The first five atom37 places (N, CA, C, CB, O) and aatype in JSON, in Angstrom:
{
  "aatype": [12, 7, 1, 0, 10, 14, 17, 0, 10, 7, 0, 10, 0, 19, 10, 15, 10, 19, 0, 7, 10, 0, 10, 1, 1, 10, 18, 14, 14, 10, 8, 0, 19, 0, 15, 10, 7, 14, 3, 7, 0, 8, 14, 10, 17, 8, 19, 15, 1, 15, 16, 3, 0, 15, 19, 10, 16, 19, 5, 0, 10, 5, 0, 19, 14, 7, 3, 0, 5, 8, 0, 18, 6, 10, 17, 0, 10, 14, 8, 7, 1, 0, 10, 1, 19, 15, 10, 7, 9, 12, 14, 1, 10, 7, 5, 9, 6, 1, 5, 10, 16, 14, 19, 5, 1, 0, 0, 10, 6, 7, 0, 7, 1, 13, 6, 19, 15, 10, 6, 14, 10, 7, 7, 15, 1, 15, 7, 5, 0, 16, 7, 14, 15, 19, 4, 0, 0, 6, 19, 0, 3, 0, 1],
  "atom_mask": [
    [1, 1, 1, 1, 1],
    [1, 1, 1, 0, 1],
    [1, 1, 1, 1, 1],
    [1, 1, 1, 1, 1],
    [1, 1, 1, 1, 1],
    [1, 1, 1, 1, 1],
    [1, 1, 1, 1, 1],
    [1, 1, 1, 1, 1],
    [1, 1, 1, 1, 1],
    [1, 1, 1, 0, 1],
    [1, 1, 1, 1, 1],
    [1, 1, 1, 1, 1],
    [1, 1, 1, 1, 1],
    [1, 1, 1, 1, 1],
    [1, 1, 1, 1, 1],
    [1, 1, 1, 1, 1],
    [1, 1, 1, 1, 1],
    [1, 1, 1, 1, 1],
    [1, 1, 1, 1, 1],
    [1, 1, 1, 0, 1],
    [1, 1, 1, 1, 1],
    [1, 1, 1, 1, 1],
    [1, 1, 1, 1, 1],
    [1, 1, 1, 1, 1],
    [1, 1, 1, 1, 1],
    [1, 1, 1, 1, 1],
    [1, 1, 1, 1, 1],
    [1, 1, 1, 1, 1],
    [1, 1, 1, 1, 1],
    [1, 1, 1, 1, 1],
    [1, 1, 1, 1, 1],
    [1, 1, 1, 1, 1],
    [1, 1, 1, 1, 1],
    [1, 1, 1, 1, 1],
    [1, 1, 1, 1, 1],
    [1, 1, 1, 1, 1],
    [1, 1, 1, 0, 1],
    [1, 1, 1, 1, 1],
    [1, 1, 1, 1, 1],
    [1, 1, 1, 0, 1],
    [1, 1, 1, 1, 1],
    [1, 1, 1, 1, 1],
    [1, 1, 1, 1, 1],
    [1, 1, 1, 1, 1],
    [1, 1, 1, 1, 1],
    [1, 1, 1, 1, 1],
    [1, 1, 1, 1, 1],
    [1, 1, 1, 1, 1],
    [1, 1, 1, 1, 1],
    [1, 1, 1, 1, 1],
    [1, 1, 1, 1, 1],
    [1, 1, 1, 1, 1],
    [1, 1, 1, 1, 1],
    [1, 1, 1, 1, 1],
    [1, 1, 1, 1, 1],
    [1, 1, 1, 1, 1],
    [1, 1, 1, 1, 1],
    [1, 1, 1, 1, 1],
    [1, 1, 1, 1, 1],
    [1, 1, 1, 1, 1],
    [1, 1, 1, 1, 1],
    [1, 1, 1, 1, 1],
    [1, 1, 1, 1, 1],
    [1, 1, 1, 1, 1],
    [1, 1, 1, 1, 1],
    [1, 1, 1, 0, 1],
    [1, 1, 1, 1, 1],
    [1, 1, 1, 1, 1],
    [1, 1, 1, 1, 1],
    [1, 1, 1, 1, 1],
    [1, 1, 1, 1, 1],
    [1, 1, 1, 1, 1],
    [1, 1, 1, 1, 1],
    [1, 1, 1, 1, 1],
    [1, 1, 1, 1, 1],
    [1, 1, 1, 1, 1],
    [1, 1, 1, 1, 1],
    [1, 1, 1, 1, 1],
    [1, 1, 1, 1, 1],
    [1, 1, 1, 0, 1],
    [1, 1, 1, 1, 1],
    [1, 1, 1, 1, 1],
    [1, 1, 1, 1, 1],
    [1, 1, 1, 1, 1],
    [1, 1, 1, 1, 1],
    [1, 1, 1, 1, 1],
    [1, 1, 1, 1, 1],
    [1, 1, 1, 0, 1],
    [1, 1, 1, 1, 1],
    [1, 1, 1, 1, 1],
    [1, 1, 1, 1, 1],
    [1, 1, 1, 1, 1],
    [1, 1, 1, 1, 1],
    [1, 1, 1, 0, 1],
    [1, 1, 1, 1, 1],
    [1, 1, 1, 1, 1],
    [1, 1, 1, 1, 1],
    [1, 1, 1, 1, 1],
    [1, 1, 1, 1, 1],
    [1, 1, 1, 1, 1],
    [1, 1, 1, 1, 1],
    [1, 1, 1, 1, 1],
    [1, 1, 1, 1, 1],
    [1, 1, 1, 1, 1],
    [1, 1, 1, 1, 1],
    [1, 1, 1, 1, 1],
    [1, 1, 1, 1, 1],
    [1, 1, 1, 1, 1],
    [1, 1, 1, 1, 1],
    [1, 1, 1, 0, 1],
    [1, 1, 1, 1, 1],
    [1, 1, 1, 0, 1],
    [1, 1, 1, 1, 1],
    [1, 1, 1, 1, 1],
    [1, 1, 1, 1, 1],
    [1, 1, 1, 1, 1],
    [1, 1, 1, 1, 1],
    [1, 1, 1, 1, 1],
    [1, 1, 1, 1, 1],
    [1, 1, 1, 1, 1],
    [1, 1, 1, 1, 1],
    [1, 1, 1, 0, 1],
    [1, 1, 1, 0, 1],
    [1, 1, 1, 1, 1],
    [1, 1, 1, 1, 1],
    [1, 1, 1, 1, 1],
    [1, 1, 1, 0, 1],
    [1, 1, 1, 1, 1],
    [1, 1, 1, 1, 1],
    [1, 1, 1, 1, 1],
    [1, 1, 1, 0, 1],
    [1, 1, 1, 1, 1],
    [1, 1, 1, 1, 1],
    [1, 1, 1, 1, 1],
    [1, 1, 1, 1, 1],
    [1, 1, 1, 1, 1],
    [1, 1, 1, 1, 1],
    [1, 1, 1, 1, 1],
    [1, 1, 1, 1, 1],
    [1, 1, 1, 1, 1],
    [1, 1, 1, 1, 1],
    [1, 1, 1, 1, 1],
    [1, 1, 1, 1, 1]
  ],
  "atom_positions": [
    [[34.13, 20.36, 32.26], [33.99, 19.84, 30.91], [34.09, 18.32, 30.9], [35.05, 20.44, 29.98], [33.36, 17.67, 30.16]],
    [[34.96, 17.75, 31.7], [35.17, 16.3, 31.73], [33.92, 15.54, 32.13], [0.0, 0.0, 0.0], [33.65, 14.47, 31.59]],
    [[33.16, 16.08, 33.08], [31.94, 15.4, 33.53], [30.76, 15.68, 32.61], [31.59, 15.83, 34.95], [29.85, 14.86, 32.53]],
    [[30.75, 16.78, 31.92], [29.64, 17.15, 31.05], [29.6, 16.29, 29.8], [29.74, 18.61, 30.67], [28.52, 16.02, 29.28]],
    [[30.74, 15.86, 29.31], [30.78, 15.08, 28.07], [30.01, 13.76, 28.18], [32.22, 14.81, 27.68], [29.21, 13.46, 27.29]],
    [[30.22, 12.95, 29.22], [29.44, 11.71, 29.31], [27.93, 11.97, 29.41], [29.88, 10.91, 30.53], [27.14, 11.23, 28.81]],
    [[27.53, 13.01, 30.15], [26.1, 13.34, 30.25], [25.54, 13.77, 28.89], [25.88, 14.46, 31.29], [24.44, 13.38, 28.51]],
    [[26.3, 14.57, 28.18], [25.87, 15.03, 26.86], [25.74, 13.86, 25.9], [26.86, 16.08, 26.3], [24.77, 13.78, 25.14]],
    [[26.71, 12.95, 25.93], [26.64, 11.76, 25.05], [25.45, 10.87, 25.43], [27.95, 10.94, 25.13], [24.78, 10.32, 24.56]],
    [[25.2, 10.74, 26.73], [24.05, 9.94, 27.18], [22.73, 10.56, 26.74], [0.0, 0.0, 0.0], [21.83, 9.87, 26.28]],
    [[22.65, 11.88, 26.89], [21.42, 12.59, 26.47], [21.23, 12.46, 24.96], [21.49, 14.08, 26.87], [20.11, 12.27, 24.49]],
    [[22.31, 12.56, 24.21], [22.23, 12.42, 22.76], [21.76, 11.02, 22.37], [23.59, 12.72, 22.12], [20.96, 10.87, 21.44]],
    [[22.23, 10.02, 23.06], [21.82, 8.64, 22.78], [20.33, 8.46, 23.06], [22.64, 7.64, 23.63], [19.62, 7.84, 22.27]],
    [[19.85, 9.01, 24.17], [18.42, 8.91, 24.52], [17.58, 9.65, 23.48], [18.15, 9.48, 25.94], [16.56, 9.12, 23.03]],
    [[17.98, 10.84, 23.1], [17.24, 11.6, 22.09], [17.22, 10.87, 20.75], [17.86, 13.0, 21.91], [16.2, 10.87, 20.05]],
    [[18.32, 10.26, 20.38], [18.38, 9.49, 19.12], [17.41, 8.31, 19.16], [19.82, 8.99, 18.86], [16.73, 8.03, 18.18]],
    [[17.36, 7.63, 20.3], [16.44, 6.5, 20.44], [14.99, 6.96, 20.35], [16.68, 5.77, 21.77], [14.19, 6.34, 19.65]],
    [[14.65, 8.03, 21.04], [13.28, 8.56, 21.01], [12.92, 9.0, 19.59], [13.13, 9.74, 21.99], [11.82, 8.71, 19.12]],
    [[13.83, 9.7, 18.92], [13.57, 10.15, 17.55], [13.38, 8.95, 16.62], [14.72, 11.04, 17.04], [12.49, 8.96, 15.76]],
    [[14.2, 7.92, 16.77], [14.07, 6.72, 15.94], [12.73, 6.03, 16.14], [0.0, 0.0, 0.0], [12.11, 5.61, 15.17]],
    [[12.29, 5.93, 17.39], [10.99, 5.3, 17.67], [9.85, 6.14, 17.11], [10.8, 5.11, 19.17], [8.88, 5.6, 16.57]],
    [[9.96, 7.46, 17.22], [8.91, 8.34, 16.69], [8.84, 8.22, 15.17], [9.17, 9.81, 17.09], [7.74, 8.16, 14.61]],
    [[9.99, 8.2, 14.5], [9.99, 8.06, 13.04], [9.43, 6.71, 12.62], [11.41, 8.24, 12.49], [8.72, 6.62, 11.62]],
    [[9.75, 5.67, 13.37], [9.22, 4.34, 13.03], [7.7, 4.31, 13.14], [9.83, 3.26, 13.95], [7.02, 3.64, 12.36]],
    [[7.18, 5.05, 14.12], [5.72, 5.13, 14.28], [5.09, 5.95, 13.16], [5.36, 5.76, 15.64], [4.03, 5.59, 12.65]],
    [[5.73, 7.05, 12.77], [5.22, 7.88, 11.68], [5.38, 7.21, 10.32], [5.92, 9.22, 11.67], [4.5, 7.33, 9.46]],
    [[6.47, 6.51, 10.13], [6.78, 5.86, 8.84], [7.07, 4.39, 9.11], [8.0, 6.56, 8.13], [8.23, 3.99, 9.15]],
    [[6.02, 3.58, 9.28], [6.24, 2.17, 9.6], [6.97, 1.47, 8.46], [4.91, 1.47, 9.89], [6.83, 1.86, 7.3]],
    [[7.75, 0.43, 8.79], [8.46, -0.29, 7.73], [7.45, -0.92, 6.76], [9.38, -1.38, 8.33], [6.4, -1.42, 7.17]],
    [[7.79, -0.89, 5.5], [6.9, -1.44, 4.47], [7.44, -2.77, 3.96], [6.75, -0.45, 3.31], [8.64, -3.0, 3.9]],
    [[6.5, -3.64, 3.6], [6.83, -4.95, 3.05], [6.15, -5.09, 1.7], [6.39, -6.09, 4.02], [4.95, -4.84, 1.58]],
    [[6.91, -5.49, 0.7], [6.35, -5.68, -0.63], [5.34, -6.81, -0.59], [7.47, -5.98, -1.67], [5.59, -7.87, 0.0]],
    [[4.19, -6.59, -1.22], [3.18, -7.64, -1.27], [2.78, -8.03, -2.68], [1.97, -7.19, -0.52], [2.25, -9.13, -2.88]],
    [[3.01, -7.17, -3.67], [2.66, -7.54, -5.05], [3.2, -6.54, -6.05], [1.15, -7.65, -5.2], [3.41, -5.36, -5.74]],
    [[3.43, -7.04, -7.25], [3.69, -6.2, -8.42], [2.61, -6.54, -9.42], [5.15, -6.42, -9.02], [2.38, -7.72, -9.71]],
    [[1.96, -5.52, -9.95], [0.82, -5.73, -10.84], [1.08, -5.11, -12.2], [-0.45, -5.15, -10.23], [1.62, -4.01, -12.3]],
    [[0.69, -5.82, -13.24], [0.81, -5.34, -14.6], [0.18, -6.33, -15.56], [0.0, 0.0, 0.0], [-0.36, -7.35, -15.13]],
    [[0.24, -6.03, -16.84], [-0.39, -6.91, -17.83], [0.23, -8.31, -17.87], [-0.31, -6.29, -19.2], [-0.43, -9.28, -18.27]],
    [[1.49, -8.41, -17.46], [2.15, -9.71, -17.33], [3.27, -9.58, -16.32], [2.69, -10.22, -18.71], [3.61, -8.46, -15.92]],
    [[3.83, -10.68, -15.89], [4.87, -10.66, -14.87], [6.13, -9.92, -15.26], [0.0, 0.0, 0.0], [6.87, -9.45, -14.39]],
    [[6.38, -9.81, -16.55], [7.61, -9.16, -17.02], [7.49, -7.64, -17.12], [8.0, -9.73, -18.36], [8.5, -6.95, -17.24]],
    [[6.27, -7.12, -17.08], [6.05, -5.68, -17.27], [5.13, -5.1, -16.19], [5.46, -5.42, -18.66], [4.01, -4.68, -16.5]],
    [[5.58, -5.07, -14.94], [4.71, -4.52, -13.89], [4.51, -3.02, -14.07], [5.3, -4.81, -12.51], [5.42, -2.29, -14.47]],
    [[3.3, -2.57, -13.75], [2.97, -1.15, -13.78], [2.98, -0.55, -12.38], [1.6, -0.94, -14.42], [3.31, 0.63, -12.21]],
    [[2.63, -1.36, -11.37], [2.54, -0.88, -10.0], [3.26, -1.83, -9.05], [1.08, -0.71, -9.58], [3.32, -3.04, -9.29]],
    [[3.79, -1.26, -7.99], [4.37, -2.04, -6.91], [3.58, -1.7, -5.65], [5.92, -1.73, -6.73], [3.42, -0.52, -5.31]],
    [[3.07, -2.72, -4.95], [2.24, -2.52, -3.76], [3.0, -3.0, -2.52], [0.89, -3.28, -3.91], [3.53, -4.11, -2.5]],
    [[3.02, -2.15, -1.5], [3.65, -2.49, -0.22], [2.68, -2.16, 0.9], [5.0, -1.72, -0.02], [1.76, -1.35, 0.74]],
    [[2.89, -2.8, 2.04], [2.06, -2.53, 3.21], [2.92, -2.48, 4.45], [0.96, -3.6, 3.36], [4.01, -3.05, 4.49]],
    [[2.41, -1.79, 5.46], [3.11, -1.77, 6.74], [2.89, -3.11, 7.43], [2.6, -0.59, 7.64], [1.99, -3.87, 7.07]],
    [[3.73, -3.41, 8.41], [3.65, -4.68, 9.13], [2.27, -4.9, 9.72], [4.7, -4.73, 10.23], [1.75, -6.02, 9.69]],
    [[1.66, -3.85, 10.26], [0.34, -3.98, 10.88], [-0.81, -3.77, 9.9], [0.21, -3.0, 12.03], [-1.97, -3.74, 10.31]],
    [[-0.5, -3.63, 8.62], [-1.5, -3.46, 7.55], [-2.31, -2.17, 7.68], [-2.44, -4.64, 7.53], [-3.41, -2.08, 7.13]],
    [[-1.8, -1.2, 8.4], [-2.53, 0.06, 8.53], [-2.24, 1.03, 7.4], [-2.19, 0.71, 9.85], [-3.03, 1.94, 7.14]],
    [[-1.1, 0.84, 6.72], [-0.68, 1.74, 5.65], [-0.43, 0.93, 4.39], [0.58, 2.54, 6.06], [0.25, -0.1, 4.42]],
    [[-0.98, 1.41, 3.29], [-0.76, 0.79, 1.97], [-0.05, 1.83, 1.1], [-2.12, 0.32, 1.32], [-0.46, 2.99, 1.03]],
    [[1.0, 1.4, 0.43], [1.73, 2.26, -0.48], [1.69, 1.63, -1.87], [3.2, 2.48, 0.0], [1.99, 0.44, -2.03]],
    [[1.31, 2.43, -2.86], [1.28, 1.97, -4.24], [2.13, 2.91, -5.07], [-0.2, 1.9, -4.79], [1.94, 4.13, -5.04]],
    [[3.07, 2.35, -5.8], [3.96, 3.14, -6.64], [3.76, 2.75, -8.09], [5.43, 2.96, -6.22], [3.86, 1.58, -8.45]],
    [[3.49, 3.74, -8.94], [3.45, 3.52, -10.38], [4.9, 3.45, -10.84], [2.65, 4.66, -11.14], [5.67, 4.39, -10.61]],
    [[5.29, 2.36, -11.47], [6.67, 2.17, -11.88], [7.01, 2.91, -13.16], [6.96, 0.71, -12.05], [8.17, 3.05, -13.53]],
    [[5.98, 3.37, -13.84], [6.11, 4.18, -15.06], [4.8, 4.93, -15.23], [6.45, 3.28, -16.34], [3.85, 4.68, -14.5]],
    [[4.73, 5.82, -16.17], [3.47, 6.52, -16.44], [2.47, 5.49, -16.96], [3.67, 7.69, -17.47], [2.72, 4.82, -17.96]],
    [[1.33, 5.37, -16.29], [0.31, 4.4, -16.66], [-0.7, 5.07, -17.58], [-0.4, 3.8, -15.4], [-1.3, 6.08, -17.2]],
    [[-0.89, 4.54, -18.79], [-1.82, 5.17, -19.73], [-3.27, 5.11, -19.23], [-1.72, 4.51, -21.11], [-3.64, 4.2, -18.49]],
    [[-4.06, 6.07, -19.65], [-5.46, 6.1, -19.28], [-6.14, 7.3, -19.9], [0.0, 0.0, 0.0], [-5.51, 8.09, -20.6]],
    [[-7.42, 7.43, -19.63], [-8.17, 8.58, -20.14], [-8.78, 9.35, -18.98], [-9.27, 8.12, -21.14], [-8.71, 8.91, -17.83]],
    [[-9.36, 10.48, -19.26], [-9.88, 11.38, -18.23], [-11.18, 10.9, -17.6], [-10.09, 12.76, -18.81], [-11.59, 11.44, -16.57]],
    [[-11.83, 9.9, -18.17], [-13.11, 9.43, -17.63], [-12.99, 8.17, -16.78], [-14.06, 9.16, -18.77], [-13.98, 7.72, -16.2]],
    [[-11.79, 7.59, -16.69], [-11.64, 6.32, -15.97], [-10.47, 6.37, -14.99], [-11.44, 5.18, -16.96], [-9.56, 7.18, -15.1]],
    [[-10.55, 5.45, -14.03], [-9.48, 5.29, -13.04], [-9.24, 3.81, -12.84], [-9.84, 5.99, -11.68], [-10.12, 2.98, -13.09]],
    [[-8.05, 3.48, -12.39], [-7.73, 2.1, -12.03], [-7.94, 1.95, -10.52], [-6.26, 1.72, -12.44], [-7.46, 2.77, -9.74]],
    [[-8.66, 0.9, -10.13], [-8.96, 0.69, -8.72], [-8.4, -0.66, -8.27], [-10.49, 0.75, -8.46], [-8.54, -1.66, -8.97]],
    [[-7.78, -0.66, -7.1], [-7.17, -1.86, -6.52], [-8.17, -2.55, -5.61], [-5.88, -1.52, -5.75], [-8.83, -1.91, -4.79]],
    [[-8.27, -3.88, -5.76], [-9.19, -4.68, -4.95], [-8.42, -5.79, -4.25], [-10.32, -5.27, -5.82], [-7.53, -6.4, -4.83]],
    [[-8.78, -6.04, -2.98], [-8.27, -7.19, -2.24], [-9.32, -8.29, -2.37], [-7.98, -6.85, -0.73], [-10.51, -8.07, -2.13]],
    [[-8.86, -9.47, -2.76], [-9.75, -10.62, -2.87], [-9.4, -11.58, -1.75], [-9.63, -11.32, -4.28], [-8.49, -12.39, -1.88]],
    [[-10.13, -11.48, -0.64], [-9.82, -12.3, 0.53], [-10.04, -13.79, 0.27], [-10.67, -11.87, 1.71], [-10.92, -14.18, -0.49]],
    [[-9.22, -14.62, 0.92], [-9.38, -16.07, 0.84], [-10.77, -16.45, 1.33], [-8.29, -16.81, 1.68], [-11.23, -15.93, 2.34]],
    [[-11.43, -17.34, 0.64], [-12.69, -17.88, 1.09], [-13.87, -16.92, 1.12], [0.0, 0.0, 0.0], [-14.91, -17.26, 1.68]],
    [[-13.73, -15.75, 0.53], [-14.84, -14.8, 0.5], [-15.12, -14.42, -0.94], [-14.52, -13.54, 1.34], [-14.2, -14.26, -1.74]],
    [[-16.39, -14.27, -1.26], [-16.76, -13.89, -2.61], [-16.6, -12.39, -2.83], [-18.2, -14.32, -2.9], [-16.26, -11.96, -3.94]],
    [[-16.83, -11.59, -1.79], [-16.81, -10.14, -1.97], [-15.4, -9.57, -1.85], [-17.71, -9.49, -0.95], [-14.68, -9.81, -0.89]],
    [[-15.04, -8.82, -2.85], [-13.76, -8.12, -2.82], [-13.93, -6.79, -2.09], [-13.22, -7.88, -4.27], [-15.05, -6.31, -1.91]],
    [[-12.81, -6.22, -1.68], [-12.83, -4.95, -0.95], [-11.9, -3.97, -1.66], [-12.4, -5.15, 0.55], [-10.76, -4.3, -1.98]],
    [[-12.41, -2.78, -1.92], [-11.6, -1.75, -2.58], [-10.52, -1.24, -1.64], [-12.49, -0.59, -3.07], [-10.77, -0.94, -0.48]],
    [[-9.3, -1.15, -2.18], [-8.19, -0.56, -1.44], [-7.85, 0.82, -2.01], [-6.96, -1.48, -1.49], [-6.86, 1.43, -1.61]],
    [[-8.67, 1.3, -2.95], [-8.51, 2.65, -3.45], [-8.06, 2.75, -4.89], [0.0, 0.0, 0.0], [-7.8, 1.75, -5.56]],
    [[-7.98, 3.98, -5.33], [-7.58, 4.3, -6.71], [-6.07, 4.2, -6.83], [-8.07, 5.72, -7.12], [-5.33, 4.62, -5.94]],
    [[-5.62, 3.64, -7.94], [-4.19, 3.48, -8.21], [-3.64, 4.76, -8.83], [-3.94, 2.26, -9.15], [-4.33, 5.43, -9.6]],
    [[-2.39, 5.1, -8.51], [-1.8, 6.29, -9.14], [-1.42, 5.98, -10.59], [-0.56, 6.76, -8.35], [-1.04, 4.86, -10.92]],
    [[-1.53, 6.99, -11.43], [-1.06, 6.83, -12.82], [0.4, 7.25, -12.94], [-1.93, 7.66, -13.79], [1.08, 6.91, -13.91]],
    [[0.85, 7.99, -11.94], [2.23, 8.47, -11.92], [2.62, 8.69, -10.47], [2.4, 9.77, -12.77], [1.82, 9.2, -9.68]],
    [[3.82, 8.32, -10.1], [4.3, 8.57, -8.75], [3.83, 7.53, -7.75], [0.0, 0.0, 0.0], [3.59, 6.38, -8.1]],
    [[3.69, 7.97, -6.52], [3.39, 7.07, -5.42], [2.29, 7.66, -4.54], [4.65, 6.78, -4.59], [2.22, 8.87, -4.34]],
    [[1.45, 6.78, -4.01], [0.46, 7.19, -3.01], [0.65, 6.35, -1.76], [-1.0, 7.06, -3.56], [1.11, 5.21, -1.83]],
    [[0.3, 6.93, -0.64], [0.31, 6.21, 0.62], [-1.01, 6.51, 1.29], [1.54, 6.62, 1.53], [-1.4, 7.67, 1.41]],
    [[-1.69, 5.48, 1.72], [-2.99, 5.73, 2.35], [-3.14, 4.91, 3.63], [-4.14, 5.39, 1.38], [-2.66, 3.79, 3.75]],
    [[-3.83, 5.54, 4.58], [-4.2, 4.86, 5.81], [-5.44, 4.03, 5.5], [-4.47, 5.89, 6.98], [-6.4, 4.53, 4.9]],
    [[-5.43, 2.79, 5.89], [-6.56, 1.9, 5.59], [-7.57, 1.89, 6.73], [-6.06, 0.48, 5.32], [-7.22, 2.05, 7.9]],
    [[-8.83, 1.7, 6.36], [-9.9, 1.56, 7.34], [-9.79, 0.17, 7.96], [-11.32, 1.78, 6.69], [-9.09, -0.69, 7.42]],
    [[-10.47, -0.08, 9.07], [-10.46, -1.43, 9.65], [-10.95, -2.51, 8.66], [-11.33, -1.46, 10.91], [-10.41, -3.61, 8.64]],
    [[-11.95, -2.19, 7.85], [-12.45, -3.17, 6.86], [-11.38, -3.44, 5.82], [-13.74, -2.64, 6.17], [-11.15, -4.6, 5.45]],
    [[-10.71, -2.39, 5.34], [-9.65, -2.57, 4.35], [-8.47, -3.34, 4.95], [-9.18, -1.21, 3.82], [-7.88, -4.2, 4.28]],
    [[-8.12, -3.05, 6.18], [-7.02, -3.76, 6.85], [-7.31, -5.24, 6.94], [-6.77, -3.2, 8.25], [-6.45, -6.07, 6.63]],
    [[-8.52, -5.59, 7.36], [-8.89, -7.0, 7.47], [-8.85, -7.68, 6.1], [-10.3, -7.15, 8.09], [-8.38, -8.81, 5.98]],
    [[-9.34, -6.98, 5.08], [-9.31, -7.55, 3.73], [-7.88, -7.74, 3.24], [-10.09, -6.66, 2.74], [-7.56, -8.76, 2.63]],
    [[-7.02, -6.76, 3.5], [-5.63, -6.86, 3.09], [-4.94, -8.01, 3.81], [-4.89, -5.55, 3.36], [-4.21, -8.78, 3.18]],
    [[-5.16, -8.14, 5.1], [-4.52, -9.21, 5.86], [-5.0, -10.59, 5.43], [-4.77, -9.02, 7.34], [-4.26, -11.57, 5.54]],
    [[-6.23, -10.68, 4.93], [-6.77, -11.97, 4.51], [-6.75, -12.2, 3.01], [0.0, 0.0, 0.0], [-7.27, -13.2, 2.53]],
    [[-6.13, -11.28, 2.27], [-6.17, -11.36, 0.8], [-5.25, -12.45, 0.27], [-5.8, -10.02, 0.19], [-4.13, -12.64, 0.74]],
    [[-5.75, -13.14, -0.73], [-4.93, -14.1, -1.47], [-4.48, -13.52, -2.8], [0.0, 0.0, 0.0], [-3.45, -13.9, -3.35]],
    [[-5.27, -12.58, -3.32], [-4.97, -11.95, -4.61], [-5.36, -10.48, -4.57], [-5.71, -12.68, -5.76], [-6.21, -10.05, -3.79]],
    [[-4.72, -9.74, -5.45], [-5.12, -8.37, -5.77], [-5.63, -8.38, -7.19], [-3.93, -7.35, -5.59], [-5.21, -9.19, -8.03]],
    [[-6.54, -7.47, -7.45], [-7.02, -7.27, -8.81], [-7.15, -5.78, -9.05], [-8.39, -8.0, -9.05], [-7.49, -5.02, -8.14]],
    [[-6.88, -5.35, -10.27], [-7.05, -3.95, -10.66], [-8.12, -3.92, -11.73], [-5.71, -3.3, -11.16], [-8.03, -4.63, -12.73]],
    [[-9.13, -3.08, -11.52], [-10.2, -2.95, -12.52], [-10.22, -1.52, -13.05], [-11.58, -3.32, -11.9], [-9.73, -0.6, -12.41]],
    [[-10.79, -1.37, -14.21], [-10.97, -0.06, -14.83], [-12.36, 0.42, -14.44], [-10.8, -0.12, -16.41], [-13.37, -0.2, -14.77]],
    [[-12.41, 1.55, -13.73], [-13.66, 2.06, -13.16], [-13.9, 3.49, -13.61], [-13.63, 1.98, -11.62], [-13.0, 4.14, -14.14]],
    [[-15.12, 4.0, -13.4], [-15.38, 5.41, -13.68], [-14.45, 6.27, -12.81], [-16.87, 5.77, -13.41], [-14.01, 5.83, -11.75]],
    [[-14.17, 7.47, -13.25], [-13.33, 8.39, -12.5], [-13.84, 8.5, -11.07], [-13.29, 9.77, -13.18], [-15.04, 8.7, -10.86]],
    [[-12.97, 8.36, -10.11], [-13.37, 8.38, -8.71], [-13.58, 6.99, -8.13], [0.0, 0.0, 0.0], [-13.66, 6.84, -6.91]],
    [[-13.66, 5.99, -8.98], [-13.82, 4.61, -8.51], [-15.24, 4.11, -8.59], [0.0, 0.0, 0.0], [-16.17, 4.85, -8.89]],
    [[-15.38, 2.83, -8.31], [-16.68, 2.18, -8.34], [-17.61, 2.81, -7.32], [-16.55, 0.68, -8.09], [-17.22, 3.06, -6.18]],
    [[-18.83, 3.06, -7.72], [-19.81, 3.63, -6.79], [-20.66, 2.55, -6.13], [-20.72, 4.62, -7.53], [-21.42, 2.84, -5.21]],
    [[-20.52, 1.3, -6.6], [-21.33, 0.22, -6.05], [-20.65, -0.54, -4.92], [-21.7, -0.73, -7.14], [-21.29, -1.33, -4.23]],
    [[-19.36, -0.31, -4.73], [-18.63, -1.07, -3.72], [-18.05, -2.35, -4.27], [0.0, 0.0, 0.0], [-17.34, -3.07, -3.56]],
    [[-18.34, -2.65, -5.52], [-17.78, -3.81, -6.2], [-17.28, -3.37, -7.57], [-18.83, -4.97, -6.33], [-17.73, -2.36, -8.11]],
    [[-16.36, -4.14, -8.12], [-15.82, -3.79, -9.43], [-16.94, -3.79, -10.46], [-14.7, -4.78, -9.85], [-17.74, -4.73, -10.52]],
    [[-17.0, -2.74, -11.26], [-18.01, -2.65, -12.31], [-17.39, -2.72, -13.69], [-18.81, -1.37, -12.16], [-18.08, -3.0, -14.67]],
    [[-16.11, -2.45, -13.77], [-15.41, -2.47, -15.06], [-14.58, -3.72, -15.21], [0.0, 0.0, 0.0], [-14.54, -4.57, -14.31]],
    [[-13.93, -3.84, -16.35], [-13.13, -5.04, -16.61], [-11.87, -5.08, -15.74], [-12.74, -5.09, -18.09], [-11.32, -4.05, -15.35]],
    [[-11.44, -6.29, -15.45], [-10.18, -6.5, -14.75], [-9.05, -6.28, -15.74], [-10.11, -7.92, -14.11], [-9.07, -6.83, -16.84]],
    [[-8.05, -5.47, -15.36], [-6.93, -5.23, -16.26], [-5.69, -6.02, -15.84], [-6.6, -3.75, -16.3], [-4.81, -6.27, -16.67]],
    [[-5.6, -6.41, -14.58], [-4.51, -7.27, -14.14], [-4.8, -7.79, -12.74], [-3.17, -6.51, -14.16], [-5.65, -7.26, -12.02]],
    [[-4.09, -8.84, -12.37], [-4.23, -9.45, -11.06], [-2.89, -10.08, -10.66], [-5.38, -10.51, -11.05], [-2.06, -10.39, -11.52]],
    [[-2.71, -10.25, -9.36], [-1.47, -10.88, -8.87], [-1.73, -11.53, -7.52], [-0.32, -9.84, -8.76], [-2.59, -11.09, -6.76]],
    [[-0.97, -12.57, -7.24], [-1.02, -13.21, -5.92], [-0.4, -12.24, -4.91], [-0.26, -14.59, -5.93], [0.49, -11.46, -5.24]],
    [[-0.89, -12.3, -3.69], [-0.37, -11.47, -2.61], [0.74, -12.24, -1.91], [-1.49, -11.07, -1.62], [0.54, -13.38, -1.48]],
    [[1.91, -11.63, -1.8], [3.01, -12.25, -1.07], [2.77, -12.08, 0.41], [4.38, -11.64, -1.48], [2.18, -11.09, 0.84]],
    [[3.21, -13.03, 1.2], [3.06, -12.96, 2.65], [3.98, -11.86, 3.18], [3.39, -14.33, 3.33], [5.2, -11.93, 2.98]],
    [[3.43, -10.86, 3.83], [4.2, -9.71, 4.3], [4.52, -9.78, 5.79], [3.46, -8.42, 4.0], [5.01, -8.81, 6.36]],
    [[4.25, -10.88, 6.41], [4.48, -10.95, 7.86], [5.86, -11.38, 8.2], [3.52, -11.89, 8.51], [6.21, -11.49, 9.37]]
  ]
}
């Protein structure tokens, strides 16, 4: 028993380290990048991203009003580029987490601002915002 205890503790430490690394890979740490709403005092959404910009998390901070024919879509407005890139539909309630495509990752990493537009249900079909902008915010540096 005396010799087994150190081995068991060592094995437990190794398993804990492996489990921690696996969880970090599955659930990368998130960094807040923006809060969006009609004004700075009343945010509707909180946007976070993983360190490597592969995962975007958007949380509705309250029930967001809307109708059955429209959706709110998040856009990254990269520095020095005219074309915005869709980062997906915003939740009206709760939280979403999405894996970003390489194009979305590049846009997120180079974004200076986010904008939310009101689009047809399912999002813009043209690849660019077609509806009015409902809010925008500067992107905080998440690195």
